[in-house]
A tleap script that builds the chain and sets N, CA, C and O, in Angstrom:
source leaprc.protein.ff14SB
mol = sequence {
  NVAL LYS ARG GLU ASP SER GLU PRO ILE LEU
  VAL GLY GLU GLY LYS THR LEU GLN ILE GLY
  LYS VAL ALA ILE GLU GLN GLU LYS SER ASP
  PHE ILE GLN LEU CYS GLN GLU PHE PRO ASP
  VAL PHE THR TRP SER TYR GLU ASP LEU ARG
  GLY PHE ASN PRO LYS LEU ALA GLN HIE THR
  ILE GLU LEU ASP PRO ASP ALA LYS PRO CILE
}
set mol.1.N position { -11.255 -10.140 -12.084 }
set mol.1.CA position { -11.370 -10.753 -10.883 }
set mol.1.C position { -10.263 -10.260 -9.797 }
set mol.1.O position { -9.079 -10.597 -9.824 }
set mol.2.N position { -10.806 -9.482 -8.925 }
set mol.2.CA position { -9.668 -9.077 -7.662 }
set mol.2.C position { -8.999 -10.004 -7.343 }
set mol.2.O position { -9.490 -11.129 -7.254 }
set mol.3.N position { -7.585 -9.728 -7.069 }
set mol.3.CA position { -6.842 -10.988 -6.548 }
set mol.3.C position { -7.275 -11.512 -5.369 }
set mol.3.O position { -7.141 -12.735 -5.337 }
set mol.4.N position { -7.836 -10.938 -4.203 }
set mol.4.CA position { -8.291 -11.796 -3.562 }
set mol.4.C position { -9.504 -12.681 -3.691 }
set mol.4.O position { -9.768 -13.522 -2.831 }
set mol.5.N position { -10.356 -12.465 -4.932 }
set mol.5.CA position { -11.309 -13.808 -5.448 }
set mol.5.C position { -10.565 -15.009 -6.220 }
set mol.5.O position { -10.996 -16.049 -6.718 }
set mol.6.N position { -9.267 -14.451 -6.121 }
set mol.6.CA position { -8.990 -15.721 -6.911 }
set mol.6.C position { -7.805 -16.694 -6.328 }
set mol.6.O position { -7.260 -16.143 -5.372 }
set mol.7.N position { -7.334 -17.783 -6.580 }
set mol.7.CA position { -6.274 -18.091 -6.351 }
set mol.7.C position { -5.171 -18.909 -7.495 }
set mol.7.O position { -5.208 -19.420 -8.615 }
set mol.8.N position { -4.392 -18.696 -6.604 }
set mol.8.CA position { -3.130 -19.264 -7.987 }
set mol.8.C position { -3.199 -20.337 -8.444 }
set mol.8.O position { -3.849 -21.086 -7.713 }
set mol.9.N position { -2.737 -20.917 -9.563 }
set mol.9.CA position { -2.663 -22.398 -10.033 }
set mol.9.C position { -1.500 -22.647 -11.008 }
set mol.9.O position { -1.392 -21.968 -12.029 }
set mol.10.N position { -0.692 -23.553 -10.715 }
set mol.10.CA position { 0.651 -23.556 -11.203 }
set mol.10.C position { 0.725 -24.471 -12.536 }
set mol.10.O position { 0.413 -25.653 -12.679 }
set mol.11.N position { 1.233 -23.549 -13.450 }
set mol.11.CA position { 0.918 -24.034 -15.001 }
set mol.11.C position { 2.116 -24.684 -15.507 }
set mol.11.O position { 2.066 -25.593 -16.335 }
set mol.12.N position { 3.571 -24.059 -14.839 }
set mol.12.CA position { 4.634 -24.660 -15.359 }
set mol.12.C position { 5.597 -24.314 -14.584 }
set mol.12.O position { 5.192 -23.840 -13.522 }
set mol.13.N position { 6.972 -24.375 -14.720 }
set mol.13.CA position { 8.199 -24.061 -13.706 }
set mol.13.C position { 8.166 -22.719 -13.736 }
set mol.13.O position { 8.232 -21.898 -14.651 }
set mol.14.N position { 8.019 -22.625 -12.258 }
set mol.14.CA position { 7.606 -20.764 -11.640 }
set mol.14.C position { 6.778 -20.293 -12.265 }
set mol.14.O position { 6.988 -19.091 -12.421 }
set mol.15.N position { 5.457 -20.811 -12.962 }
set mol.15.CA position { 4.475 -19.615 -13.523 }
set mol.15.C position { 3.364 -20.055 -13.285 }
set mol.15.O position { 2.978 -21.223 -13.329 }
set mol.16.N position { 2.610 -18.789 -12.928 }
set mol.16.CA position { 0.978 -19.537 -12.252 }
set mol.16.C position { 0.454 -18.493 -12.968 }
set mol.16.O position { 1.079 -17.552 -13.455 }
set mol.17.N position { -0.991 -18.752 -13.017 }
set mol.17.CA position { -2.348 -17.850 -13.092 }
set mol.17.C position { -3.080 -18.195 -12.114 }
set mol.17.O position { -2.981 -19.170 -11.369 }
set mol.18.N position { -3.913 -17.261 -12.140 }
set mol.18.CA position { -5.027 -16.668 -11.229 }
set mol.18.C position { -6.185 -16.997 -12.066 }
set mol.18.O position { -6.522 -16.630 -13.191 }
set mol.19.N position { -6.896 -18.095 -10.872 }
set mol.19.CA position { -8.357 -18.532 -11.301 }
set mol.19.C position { -9.217 -17.852 -10.443 }
set mol.19.O position { -8.882 -17.418 -9.341 }
set mol.20.N position { -10.469 -17.744 -11.005 }
set mol.20.CA position { -11.326 -17.406 -9.507 }
set mol.20.C position { -12.171 -18.498 -8.636 }
set mol.20.O position { -12.820 -19.456 -9.057 }
set mol.21.N position { -11.954 -18.032 -7.209 }
set mol.21.CA position { -12.626 -19.088 -6.665 }
set mol.21.C position { -13.927 -19.064 -6.716 }
set mol.21.O position { -14.321 -19.658 -5.712 }
set mol.22.N position { -14.954 -18.642 -7.440 }
set mol.22.CA position { -15.858 -18.850 -7.367 }
set mol.22.C position { -16.117 -20.477 -8.685 }
set mol.22.O position { -17.014 -21.315 -8.594 }
set mol.23.N position { -15.412 -20.448 -9.366 }
set mol.23.CA position { -15.264 -21.274 -10.454 }
set mol.23.C position { -16.172 -22.810 -10.064 }
set mol.23.O position { -16.372 -23.070 -8.878 }
set mol.24.N position { -16.510 -23.445 -10.797 }
set mol.24.CA position { -17.259 -24.625 -10.665 }
set mol.24.C position { -16.063 -25.812 -10.546 }
set mol.24.O position { -15.274 -26.080 -11.452 }
set mol.25.N position { -16.105 -26.377 -9.390 }
set mol.25.CA position { -14.741 -27.507 -9.607 }
set mol.25.C position { -14.511 -27.809 -10.984 }
set mol.25.O position { -13.679 -27.269 -11.713 }
set mol.26.N position { -15.569 -29.000 -11.374 }
set mol.26.CA position { -15.236 -29.632 -12.738 }
set mol.26.C position { -14.367 -28.732 -13.646 }
set mol.26.O position { -13.292 -29.187 -14.036 }
set mol.27.N position { -14.807 -27.302 -14.066 }
set mol.27.CA position { -14.659 -26.317 -14.512 }
set mol.27.C position { -13.075 -26.096 -14.466 }
set mol.27.O position { -12.195 -26.194 -15.321 }
set mol.28.N position { -13.083 -25.793 -13.257 }
set mol.28.CA position { -11.582 -25.280 -12.558 }
set mol.28.C position { -10.591 -26.426 -12.892 }
set mol.28.O position { -9.382 -26.275 -13.065 }
set mol.29.N position { -11.369 -27.749 -12.966 }
set mol.29.CA position { -9.994 -28.742 -12.761 }
set mol.29.C position { -9.832 -28.852 -14.470 }
set mol.29.O position { -8.686 -28.982 -14.901 }
set mol.30.N position { -11.118 -28.793 -15.565 }
set mol.30.CA position { -10.570 -28.998 -16.531 }
set mol.30.C position { -9.638 -27.698 -16.896 }
set mol.30.O position { -8.465 -27.921 -17.192 }
set mol.31.N position { -10.139 -26.292 -16.886 }
set mol.31.CA position { -9.486 -25.297 -16.952 }
set mol.31.C position { -7.757 -25.644 -16.431 }
set mol.31.O position { -6.980 -25.595 -17.385 }
set mol.32.N position { -7.182 -25.933 -15.243 }
set mol.32.CA position { -5.874 -26.401 -15.023 }
set mol.32.C position { -5.569 -27.245 -15.876 }
set mol.32.O position { -4.572 -26.983 -16.549 }
set mol.33.N position { -6.162 -28.292 -16.100 }
set mol.33.CA position { -5.434 -29.381 -17.054 }
set mol.33.C position { -5.702 -28.879 -18.160 }
set mol.33.O position { -5.716 -29.863 -18.901 }
set mol.34.N position { -5.994 -27.727 -18.957 }
set mol.34.CA position { -5.682 -27.562 -20.305 }
set mol.34.C position { -4.426 -26.592 -19.950 }
set mol.34.O position { -3.407 -26.851 -20.590 }
set mol.35.N position { -4.359 -25.695 -19.182 }
set mol.35.CA position { -3.129 -24.972 -18.799 }
set mol.35.C position { -2.022 -25.603 -18.889 }
set mol.35.O position { -1.167 -25.351 -19.738 }
set mol.36.N position { -1.936 -26.490 -18.012 }
set mol.36.CA position { -0.865 -27.143 -17.790 }
set mol.36.C position { -0.182 -27.930 -18.966 }
set mol.36.O position { 0.989 -28.219 -19.211 }
set mol.37.N position { -1.645 -28.211 -19.735 }
set mol.37.CA position { -1.180 -29.440 -20.782 }
set mol.37.C position { -0.428 -27.756 -22.215 }
set mol.37.O position { 0.383 -27.890 -23.132 }
set mol.38.N position { -0.814 -27.073 -21.978 }
set mol.38.CA position { -0.575 -26.102 -22.924 }
set mol.38.C position { 0.266 -24.712 -22.155 }
set mol.38.O position { -0.237 -23.593 -22.056 }
set mol.39.N position { 1.046 -24.930 -21.875 }
set mol.39.CA position { 1.842 -23.475 -21.200 }
set mol.39.C position { 2.453 -22.318 -21.963 }
set mol.39.O position { 2.557 -21.125 -21.678 }
set mol.40.N position { 2.829 -23.033 -23.030 }
set mol.40.CA position { 3.311 -22.091 -23.835 }
set mol.40.C position { 2.456 -21.018 -24.897 }
set mol.40.O position { 2.841 -20.297 -25.817 }
set mol.41.N position { 1.240 -21.263 -24.354 }
set mol.41.CA position { 0.184 -20.720 -25.389 }
set mol.41.C position { 0.022 -19.050 -24.825 }
set mol.41.O position { -0.489 -18.075 -25.375 }
set mol.42.N position { 0.677 -19.202 -23.524 }
set mol.42.CA position { 0.657 -17.671 -22.733 }
set mol.42.C position { 1.831 -16.758 -22.552 }
set mol.42.O position { 2.873 -17.281 -22.155 }
set mol.43.N position { 1.815 -15.509 -22.777 }
set mol.43.CA position { 3.048 -14.901 -22.629 }
set mol.43.C position { 3.407 -14.679 -21.373 }
set mol.43.O position { 2.509 -14.505 -20.549 }
set mol.44.N position { 4.434 -14.647 -21.064 }
set mol.44.CA position { 4.867 -14.446 -19.504 }
set mol.44.C position { 5.802 -13.032 -19.353 }
set mol.44.O position { 6.045 -12.408 -18.320 }
set mol.45.N position { 6.310 -12.699 -20.968 }
set mol.45.CA position { 6.719 -12.209 -20.348 }
set mol.45.C position { 7.343 -11.175 -22.060 }
set mol.45.O position { 7.417 -11.741 -23.150 }
set mol.46.N position { 7.644 -9.887 -21.881 }
set mol.46.CA position { 7.939 -9.446 -23.124 }
set mol.46.C position { 8.921 -10.090 -24.198 }
set mol.46.O position { 8.582 -10.328 -25.357 }
set mol.47.N position { 9.844 -10.274 -23.809 }
set mol.47.CA position { 10.853 -11.477 -24.501 }
set mol.47.C position { 10.071 -12.340 -25.336 }
set mol.47.O position { 10.548 -12.708 -26.410 }
set mol.48.N position { 8.674 -12.790 -24.896 }
set mol.48.CA position { 7.872 -14.208 -25.237 }
set mol.48.C position { 7.458 -13.618 -26.522 }
set mol.48.O position { 7.595 -14.309 -27.531 }
set mol.49.N position { 6.933 -12.338 -26.622 }
set mol.49.CA position { 6.147 -11.773 -27.609 }
set mol.49.C position { 7.297 -11.831 -28.934 }
set mol.49.O position { 8.417 -11.320 -28.925 }
set mol.50.N position { 6.596 -12.687 -30.167 }
set mol.50.CA position { 7.323 -12.520 -31.141 }
set mol.50.C position { 7.410 -11.430 -32.055 }
set mol.50.O position { 6.258 -10.997 -32.072 }
set mol.51.N position { 8.081 -10.745 -32.809 }
set mol.51.CA position { 8.215 -9.840 -33.436 }
set mol.51.C position { 7.697 -8.392 -32.480 }
set mol.51.O position { 7.261 -7.371 -33.011 }
set mol.52.N position { 7.839 -8.561 -31.173 }
set mol.52.CA position { 7.752 -7.091 -30.486 }
set mol.52.C position { 8.930 -6.764 -29.782 }
set mol.52.O position { 9.474 -7.397 -28.877 }
set mol.53.N position { 9.237 -5.759 -30.276 }
set mol.53.CA position { 10.840 -5.005 -30.162 }
set mol.53.C position { 10.588 -4.006 -28.408 }
set mol.53.O position { 10.289 -2.843 -28.679 }
set mol.54.N position { 10.641 -4.199 -27.154 }
set mol.54.CA position { 10.106 -3.624 -25.886 }
set mol.54.C position { 11.122 -2.256 -25.983 }
set mol.54.O position { 10.755 -1.264 -25.355 }
set mol.55.N position { 12.517 -2.179 -26.835 }
set mol.55.CA position { 12.862 -1.027 -27.223 }
set mol.55.C position { 12.150 0.205 -27.358 }
set mol.55.O position { 12.150 1.292 -26.781 }
set mol.56.N position { 11.364 -0.483 -28.595 }
set mol.56.CA position { 10.437 0.801 -29.418 }
set mol.56.C position { 9.547 1.355 -28.800 }
set mol.56.O position { 9.466 2.574 -28.946 }
set mol.57.N position { 8.299 0.483 -27.650 }
set mol.57.CA position { 7.512 1.247 -27.102 }
set mol.57.C position { 7.308 -0.058 -25.912 }
set mol.57.O position { 7.523 -1.269 -25.975 }
set mol.58.N position { 6.677 1.036 -24.599 }
set mol.58.CA position { 6.816 -0.119 -23.509 }
set mol.58.C position { 5.346 0.735 -23.202 }
set mol.58.O position { 5.269 1.955 -23.344 }
set mol.59.N position { 4.156 -0.158 -22.739 }
set mol.59.CA position { 2.813 0.904 -22.148 }
set mol.59.C position { 3.338 0.941 -20.771 }
set mol.59.O position { 4.383 0.361 -20.476 }
set mol.60.N position { 2.688 1.564 -19.982 }
set mol.60.CA position { 2.905 1.471 -18.180 }
set mol.60.C position { 1.591 2.403 -17.603 }
set mol.60.O position { 1.421 3.550 -18.017 }
set mol.61.N position { 0.746 1.816 -16.668 }
set mol.61.CA position { 0.044 2.874 -15.858 }
set mol.61.C position { 0.396 3.362 -14.527 }
set mol.61.O position { 0.512 2.784 -13.446 }
set mol.62.N position { 0.548 4.678 -14.920 }
set mol.62.CA position { 0.860 4.684 -13.163 }
set mol.62.C position { -0.330 4.981 -12.278 }
set mol.62.O position { -1.343 5.598 -12.608 }
set mol.63.N position { -0.064 4.474 -11.165 }
set mol.63.CA position { -1.269 4.796 -10.329 }
set mol.63.C position { -0.775 5.337 -9.218 }
set mol.63.O position { 0.427 5.230 -8.975 }
set mol.64.N position { -1.568 5.953 -8.432 }
set mol.64.CA position { -1.588 6.297 -7.040 }
set mol.64.C position { -1.538 5.569 -5.900 }
set mol.64.O position { -2.643 5.287 -5.435 }
set mol.65.N position { -0.504 5.145 -5.258 }
set mol.65.CA position { -0.966 4.031 -4.206 }
set mol.65.C position { -2.119 4.167 -3.237 }
set mol.65.O position { -2.869 3.355 -2.696 }
set mol.66.N position { -1.994 5.488 -3.210 }
set mol.66.CA position { -3.019 5.963 -2.081 }
set mol.66.C position { -4.258 6.198 -2.222 }
set mol.66.O position { -5.080 6.482 -1.351 }
set mol.67.N position { -4.488 6.000 -4.080 }
set mol.67.CA position { -6.074 6.045 -4.601 }
set mol.67.C position { -7.079 4.780 -3.969 }
set mol.67.O position { -6.566 3.661 -3.996 }
set mol.68.N position { -7.964 4.850 -3.611 }
set mol.68.CA position { -9.041 4.030 -3.362 }
set mol.68.C position { -10.058 3.751 -4.754 }
set mol.68.O position { -10.527 4.497 -5.613 }
set mol.69.N position { -10.124 2.364 -4.505 }
set mol.69.CA position { -10.746 1.996 -6.054 }
set mol.69.C position { -12.259 2.688 -5.879 }
set mol.69.O position { -12.840 3.061 -4.860 }
set mol.70.N position { -12.609 2.708 -7.101 }
set mol.70.CA position { -14.046 3.187 -7.058 }
set mol.70.C position { -15.325 2.097 -7.083 }
set mol.70.O position { -16.485 2.507 -7.047 }
savepdb mol mol.pdb
quit
């Protein structure tokens, strides 16, 4: 989902997720409620990943800021 086709939802203290704008209101409401009830199921940073050492390896994708999407 492109960022412009989504909207942020607040899940926890300073933690947001993006949800598609085309979602049915009842599904959107149910999803938001579920995410707010269980915010700890999401990994917000590398530090949240148990057993993962970011000093060992880290993935990045180099993108050309001037490239146009296909």
